[in-house]
TIVO-806681 format. One record per residue: x, y, z of N, C-alpha, C, O, CB in turn. Coordinates in steps of 0.2 Angstrom, whole numbers. Each point is the difference from the previous one (the first is absolute). Glycine has a CB too. Layout:
# residues N
{atom {X, Y, Z}, {X, Y, Z}, {X, Y, Z}, {X, Y, Z}, {X, Y, Z}}
...
END
This chain:
# residues 138
{atom {106, 124, -85}, {-1, -7, 3}, {-3, 1, 7}, {3, 4, 4}, {6, -9, -11}}
{atom {-14, 1, 9}, {-2, 0, 7}, {4, -4, 4}, {1, -6, -2}, {-13, 8, -2}}
{atom {14, 0, 10}, {4, -4, 4}, {-4, -4, 5}, {-1, 1, 6}, {9, 8, -6}}
{atom {-11, -15, -3}, {-4, -5, 3}, {5, -3, 6}, {5, -2, -2}, {-13, 0, -8}}
{atom {5, 1, 15}, {4, -3, 6}, {-4, -1, 6}, {-6, 3, 0}, {17, 1, -5}}
{atom {-8, -6, 10}, {-3, -1, 6}, {0, 7, 4}, {6, 3, 1}, {-3, -16, 0}}
{atom {-8, 15, 2}, {0, 6, 4}, {4, -1, 7}, {0, -6, 2}, {-11, 10, -8}}
{atom {13, 1, 9}, {3, 0, 6}, {-4, -3, 5}, {2, -4, 5}, {5, 14, -8}}
{atom {-14, -8, 3}, {-5, -2, 5}, {-1, -8, -1}, {0, -4, 5}, {-6, 15, -5}}
{atom {6, -13, -6}, {-1, -7, -1}, {7, -4, 2}, {-1, -6, 3}, {-7, 8, -13}}
{atom {13, 1, 9}, {7, -3, 2}, {0, -1, 8}, {2, -5, 2}, {4, 10, -12}}
{atom {-9, 0, 13}, {0, 0, 8}, {-5, -6, 2}, {1, -4, 5}, {2, 16, -4}}
{atom {-9, -12, -4}, {-5, -5, 1}, {3, -7, -1}, {0, -5, 5}, {-9, 13, -8}}
{atom {12, -9, -2}, {3, -7, -2}, {6, -2, 5}, {0, -5, 2}, {-3, 7, -14}}
{atom {7, 3, 14}, {5, -1, 4}, {-2, -2, 7}, {3, -4, 4}, {4, 12, -10}}
{atom {-13, -5, 8}, {-3, -1, 7}, {-5, -6, 0}, {-3, -1, 5}, {5, 13, -3}}
{atom {-2, -16, -7}, {-5, -5, -1}, {3, -7, 1}, {5, -2, -3}, {-12, 9, -4}}
{atom {5, -11, 11}, {2, -7, 1}, {-3, -5, -5}, {-5, -2, 1}, {7, 4, 12}}
{atom {1, -2, -18}, {-2, -4, -6}, {-2, -7, 2}, {-4, -3, -3}, {10, 10, -5}}
{atom {-2, -10, 12}, {-1, -7, 2}, {-6, -1, 4}, {-4, -5, -1}, {16, 3, 1}}
{atom {-14, 7, 4}, {-6, 0, 4}, {-6, 1, -5}, {-5, -3, 1}, {11, 8, 9}}
{atom {-5, 0, -15}, {-6, 1, -5}, {-1, -7, -3}, {-6, -1, -1}, {10, 13, -1}}
{atom {1, -15, -1}, {-1, -6, -3}, {-3, -5, 4}, {-5, -4, -2}, {15, 6, -5}}
{atom {-8, -3, 13}, {-3, -5, 4}, {-7, 1, 2}, {-4, -4, 0}, {15, 2, 5}}
{atom {-13, 8, -3}, {-6, 2, 1}, {-5, -1, -6}, {-6, -3, 1}, {10, 11, 8}}
{atom {-2, -6, -14}, {-4, -1, -6}, {-1, -7, -2}, {-6, -2, -2}, {10, 13, -2}}
{atom {1, -15, 5}, {-1, -7, -1}, {-4, -3, 5}, {-5, -5, -2}, {16, 4, -3}}
{atom {-11, 3, 11}, {-4, -3, 6}, {-7, 2, -2}, {-5, -4, 1}, {14, 5, 7}}
{atom {-11, 5, -10}, {-6, 3, -2}, {-3, -4, -5}, {-6, -2, 0}, {8, 13, 4}}
{atom {2, -12, -9}, {-2, -5, -6}, {-2, -7, 2}, {-5, -2, -2}, {13, 9, -5}}
{atom {-4, -9, 12}, {-1, -7, 2}, {-7, 0, 4}, {-4, -5, 0}, {16, 3, 1}}
{atom {-14, 7, 3}, {-6, 0, 4}, {-6, 0, -5}, {-5, -4, 1}, {10, 10, 8}}
{atom {-5, -2, -15}, {-5, 0, -5}, {0, -7, -3}, {-6, -3, -1}, {7, 15, -1}}
{atom {5, -15, 0}, {0, -6, -3}, {-3, -6, 4}, {-4, -4, -3}, {14, 8, -3}}
{atom {-9, -4, 12}, {-3, -5, 5}, {-7, 1, 0}, {-4, -5, 0}, {14, 4, 7}}
{atom {-13, 7, -7}, {-7, 1, 1}, {-3, -2, -7}, {-5, -4, 1}, {7, 13, 7}}
{atom {0, -7, -13}, {-3, -2, -7}, {1, -7, -1}, {-5, -3, -3}, {8, 14, -1}}
{atom {2, -15, 6}, {0, -7, -1}, {-5, -4, 4}, {-2, -5, -2}, {15, 7, -1}}
{atom {-14, 1, 9}, {-5, -3, 4}, {-7, 1, -2}, {-4, -4, 1}, {13, 5, 9}}
{atom {-10, 5, -11}, {-7, 3, -2}, {-2, -2, -7}, {-6, -1, -1}, {7, 10, 10}}
{atom {3, -8, -13}, {-2, -2, -8}, {-6, 4, -2}, {-5, -3, -2}, {11, -8, 3}}
{atom {-6, 18, -1}, {-6, 3, -2}, {-1, -1, -7}, {4, 0, -4}, {-2, 9, 12}}
{atom {-9, -10, -10}, {-2, -1, -6}, {1, 6, -5}, {0, 5, 2}, {-9, -13, 2}}
{atom {11, 6, -10}, {1, 6, -5}, {7, 3, 0}, {1, 5, -3}, {-13, -3, 4}}
{atom {16, -5, 3}, {7, 3, 1}, {5, -5, -2}, {0, -6, 2}, {-4, 14, 7}}
{atom {9, -7, -13}, {6, -4, -1}, {6, 3, 3}, {1, 6, 0}, {-6, -10, -11}}
{atom {9, 0, 14}, {7, 3, 3}, {5, -2, -6}, {1, -6, -1}, {-5, 4, 13}}
{atom {7, 7, -14}, {5, -1, -5}, {7, -3, 3}, {4, -3, -4}, {-9, 13, -3}}
{atom {5, -9, 13}, {6, -3, 4}, {-2, -4, 6}, {-4, 3, 4}, {12, 6, -9}}
{atom {-6, -15, 6}, {-2, -3, 6}, {6, -1, 5}, {0, -4, 5}, {-9, -2, -11}}
{atom {15, 9, 4}, {6, 1, 4}, {3, 6, -2}, {0, 2, -6}, {1, -15, 7}}
{atom {4, 15, 3}, {4, 6, -1}, {7, -2, -1}, {3, -3, 5}, {-11, 11, 2}}
{atom {11, -8, -13}, {7, -3, 0}, {5, 4, 4}, {-1, 6, 2}, {-2, -9, -14}}
{atom {8, -1, 14}, {5, 3, 5}, {3, 6, -3}, {1, 1, -6}, {1, -12, 10}}
{atom {-1, 16, 0}, {3, 6, -3}, {-5, 6, -2}, {2, 5, -1}, {8, -12, -2}}
{atom {-16, 5, 1}, {-5, 5, -3}, {-2, 4, 6}, {-2, -2, 5}, {-1, -6, -15}}
{atom {2, 15, 8}, {-3, 5, 4}, {-6, 2, -3}, {1, 4, -5}, {10, 0, 10}}
{atom {-17, -6, -3}, {-6, 2, -4}, {-2, 7, 1}, {1, 3, 5}, {-5, -15, -3}}
{atom {1, 15, -7}, {-3, 6, 0}, {-7, 0, 2}, {-2, 5, 4}, {9, -2, -14}}
{atom {-11, -8, 9}, {-6, -1, 3}, {-2, -8, -1}, {4, -4, -2}, {-8, 16, -2}}
{atom {-2, -14, 7}, {-2, -7, -1}, {-5, 0, -6}, {-5, 3, 1}, {6, -5, 12}}
{atom {1, -2, -18}, {-4, 0, -6}, {-6, -5, 0}, {1, -5, 3}, {9, 9, -9}}
{atom {-15, -2, 4}, {-6, -4, -1}, {-3, 1, -7}, {2, 5, -3}, {-5, -4, 15}}
{atom {0, -6, -15}, {-3, 1, -7}, {-8, -1, 1}, {-2, -6, 2}, {13, 2, -8}}
{atom {-15, 9, 5}, {-7, -1, 0}, {-2, -3, -6}, {1, 3, -6}, {-2, 7, 14}}
{atom {-2, -15, -8}, {-3, -3, -6}, {-5, 4, -4}, {0, 0, -6}, {3, -11, 11}}
{atom {-7, 14, -1}, {-6, 4, -3}, {3, 7, -2}, {2, 4, 5}, {-11, -11, 2}}
{atom {8, 9, -13}, {2, 6, -2}, {-4, 6, 3}, {-6, -1, 1}, {10, -4, -12}}
{atom {-1, 10, 14}, {-3, 5, 3}, {-1, -1, 8}, {-1, 5, 3}, {-5, -3, -14}}
{atom {7, -8, 13}, {0, -1, 7}, {5, 4, 4}, {-1, 2, 6}, {-4, -14, -8}}
{atom {11, 12, -1}, {6, 3, 4}, {-1, 7, 1}, {2, 3, 5}, {6, -11, -10}}
{atom {-11, 12, 0}, {-2, 7, 1}, {-5, 1, 5}, {0, 5, 4}, {2, -3, -16}}
{atom {-7, -7, 13}, {-5, 1, 5}, {3, -1, 7}, {-1, 4, 5}, {-7, -8, -13}}
{atom {13, -1, 9}, {3, -2, 6}, {5, 6, 2}, {0, 2, 6}, {-1, -15, -8}}
{atom {4, 15, -3}, {5, 6, 1}, {-4, 6, 3}, {2, 3, 5}, {6, -7, -14}}
{atom {-13, 6, 6}, {-4, 6, 2}, {-3, -2, 7}, {0, 5, 4}, {-3, -2, -16}}
{atom {0, -8, 13}, {-3, -2, 7}, {6, 0, 6}, {-1, 2, 5}, {-8, -9, -11}}
{atom {15, 4, 4}, {5, 0, 5}, {2, 7, 1}, {2, 2, 6}, {2, -13, -10}}
{atom {-3, 15, -1}, {1, 7, 1}, {-4, 4, 4}, {1, 4, 5}, {4, -4, -16}}
{atom {-12, -1, 11}, {-5, 2, 4}, {1, -2, 7}, {-2, 4, 5}, {-6, -4, -14}}
{atom {11, -5, 10}, {1, -3, 7}, {7, 2, 3}, {3, -2, 5}, {-10, -8, -8}}
{atom {11, 14, -1}, {6, 3, 2}, {6, -4, -2}, {5, 0, 3}, {-11, 5, 6}}
{atom {5, -10, -13}, {6, -5, -2}, {2, 1, -7}, {-4, 0, -5}, {-1, -8, 13}}
{atom {11, 9, -9}, {3, 1, -7}, {2, -6, -3}, {3, -5, 3}, {2, 16, 1}}
{atom {-8, -12, -10}, {1, -6, -4}, {3, 2, -7}, {0, 6, -1}, {-9, -13, 8}}
{atom {10, 2, -11}, {3, 2, -6}, {-3, -4, -6}, {1, -6, -1}, {10, 8, 7}}
{atom {-15, 2, -10}, {-3, -3, -6}, {6, 0, -5}, {0, 5, -4}, {-12, -2, 6}}
{atom {17, -7, -2}, {6, 1, -3}, {0, 0, -7}, {-3, -4, -4}, {8, -2, 13}}
{atom {-1, 11, -12}, {2, 0, -7}, {-7, 1, -4}, {-1, -4, -5}, {11, -4, 7}}
{atom {-14, 12, 0}, {-7, 1, -3}, {0, 5, -6}, {-6, 1, -3}, {2, -4, 14}}
{atom {9, 6, -13}, {-1, 4, -6}, {3, -3, -6}, {5, -4, 0}, {-4, 14, 7}}
{atom {-3, -8, -13}, {2, -3, -6}, {3, 6, -5}, {-3, 4, -2}, {-6, -13, 3}}
{atom {16, 8, -2}, {3, 5, -4}, {-2, -1, -7}, {0, -5, -2}, {10, 6, 10}}
{atom {-12, 5, -11}, {-3, -1, -7}, {6, -2, -5}, {-2, -2, -5}, {-6, 11, 8}}
{atom {14, -9, -2}, {5, -2, -4}, {1, -7, -1}, {4, -3, -4}, {2, 14, 6}}
{atom {-8, -15, 3}, {1, -7, 1}, {-6, -4, -4}, {-6, 2, 1}, {12, 0, 10}}
{atom {-4, -6, -15}, {-5, -4, -4}, {-3, -6, 4}, {2, -5, 0}, {4, 8, -11}}
{atom {-11, -1, 16}, {-2, -4, 5}, {-3, -7, -3}, {0, -5, 4}, {-2, 15, 3}}
{atom {-1, -10, -13}, {-3, -6, -2}, {6, -5, -1}, {-2, -6, -1}, {-7, 12, -5}}
{atom {15, -5, 5}, {6, -4, 0}, {2, -3, 6}, {4, -5, 1}, {0, 11, -11}}
{atom {-7, -4, 16}, {2, -2, 7}, {-6, -1, 4}, {-1, 3, 5}, {11, 3, -6}}
{atom {-14, -12, -1}, {-6, -1, 4}, {1, -2, 7}, {-4, 2, 5}, {-1, -6, -15}}
{atom {11, 1, 12}, {1, -2, 7}, {2, 7, 4}, {-3, 0, 6}, {8, -11, -10}}
{atom {-2, 16, 1}, {1, 6, 3}, {-6, 4, 1}, {-1, 3, 6}, {12, -3, -11}}
{atom {-16, 0, 0}, {-6, 3, 1}, {-4, -3, 6}, {-3, 3, 4}, {3, -1, -17}}
{atom {0, -9, 13}, {-4, -3, 5}, {3, 2, 7}, {-4, 2, 5}, {2, -12, -12}}
{atom {9, 10, 8}, {2, 2, 6}, {-1, 8, 2}, {-2, 2, 6}, {11, -10, -7}}
{atom {-9, 12, -4}, {-2, 7, 1}, {-7, 1, 2}, {-2, 5, 3}, {10, -2, -12}}
{atom {-12, -8, 7}, {-7, 1, 2}, {-2, -4, 7}, {-5, 1, 3}, {2, 0, -15}}
{atom {7, -5, 14}, {-1, -5, 6}, {4, 0, 6}, {-2, -2, 5}, {-3, -5, -14}}
{atom {11, 10, 8}, {5, -1, 5}, {-1, 6, 5}, {-1, 5, -1}, {10, -10, -7}}
{atom {-8, 3, 15}, {-2, 4, 5}, {5, -2, 6}, {3, -5, 0}, {-15, 5, -3}}
{atom {14, 6, 7}, {5, -1, 5}, {-3, 2, 7}, {-3, 5, 0}, {12, -4, -9}}
{atom {-7, -5, 14}, {-1, 2, 7}, {7, 3, 3}, {5, -3, -2}, {-15, -6, 3}}
{atom {9, 14, 3}, {7, 3, 3}, {4, -5, 4}, {-3, -4, 4}, {-3, 15, -5}}
{atom {12, -11, 0}, {5, -3, 4}, {5, 4, 3}, {5, -2, 3}, {-7, -8, -10}}
{atom {1, 17, 7}, {5, 5, 2}, {3, -2, 7}, {-4, -2, 4}, {-3, 11, -11}}
{atom {13, -7, 8}, {4, -2, 6}, {-3, 4, 6}, {2, -3, 5}, {8, 1, -12}}
{atom {-13, 7, 6}, {-3, 3, 6}, {-7, -2, 2}, {-3, 3, 5}, {10, 7, -8}}
{atom {-10, -15, 0}, {-6, -3, 2}, {1, -4, 6}, {4, -5, 0}, {-8, 5, -12}}
{atom {0, 1, 17}, {1, -4, 6}, {-5, -7, -1}, {-4, 0, -4}, {6, 11, 11}}
{atom {0, -16, -4}, {-4, -6, 0}, {-8, 1, 0}, {-4, -3, -3}, {14, -3, 8}}
{atom {-12, 11, 0}, {-7, 1, 0}, {-3, 3, -6}, {-6, -1, -1}, {8, 3, 13}}
{atom {2, 2, -16}, {-2, 3, -6}, {-1, -6, -5}, {-5, 0, -4}, {10, 11, 7}}
{atom {-1, -15, -3}, {0, -6, -5}, {-7, -4, 1}, {-4, -2, -4}, {17, 1, 3}}
{atom {-14, 0, 8}, {-6, -3, 2}, {-7, 4, -2}, {-4, -3, -3}, {11, -2, 13}}
{atom {-6, 11, -10}, {-6, 5, -2}, {-1, -1, -7}, {-6, 0, -2}, {9, 8, 12}}
{atom {3, -8, -14}, {-1, 0, -7}, {-4, -7, -2}, {-4, 0, -4}, {15, 7, 2}}
{atom {-9, -12, 5}, {-3, -7, -1}, {-7, 0, 2}, {-4, -3, -4}, {15, -2, 5}}
{atom {-12, 8, 5}, {-7, 0, 2}, {-5, 4, -5}, {-5, -2, -2}, {9, 1, 14}}
{atom {-2, 7, -14}, {-3, 4, -4}, {-1, -3, -7}, {-5, 0, -3}, {9, 10, 9}}
{atom {1, -13, -9}, {0, -4, -6}, {-5, -5, 0}, {-4, -1, -4}, {16, 4, 2}}
{atom {-11, -7, 7}, {-5, -6, 1}, {-7, 2, 0}, {-5, -3, -3}, {14, -3, 9}}
{atom {-11, 12, -2}, {-6, 2, 0}, {-3, 2, -7}, {-5, -1, -1}, {8, 5, 13}}
{atom {1, 0, -15}, {-2, 2, -7}, {-1, -6, -5}, {-4, 0, -4}, {11, 11, 6}}
{atom {-3, -16, -1}, {-1, -6, -5}, {-6, -4, 2}, {-2, -4, -4}, {14, 4, 3}}
{atom {-15, 1, 7}, {-6, -3, 2}, {-6, 3, -3}, {-6, -3, 0}, {11, -1, 10}}
{atom {-4, 10, -12}, {-6, 4, -3}, {0, 1, -7}, {-4, 3, -3}, {4, 3, 13}}
END
């Protein structure tokens, strides 16, 4: 049997991390994106969430690109500009009968995430939004 568990290095990182700060910063970053998207309303994008429920610590800021293939283009262009984004959940496991789950297939082809990581400074969130807006205009 393999002894799966947390490594000592991971335990030290976790012990030295202020989880309340992580959660607050990620929520704040999510809020900055949300305010921008609600104000700007870029065409071709749906927001799956227009509020962040109390207690939730987001992994990323989700968007749904209505046009299939657009998220891959935006992901590649943002990467060229030095910004990590997430064409989330983009692989199809061959054992899953995907034709039985059209909603999941849609999300796998259209869901995209912007970074909310706790180490992002406000200036970086502004840069992400500036670069994103620029790409959406072209």
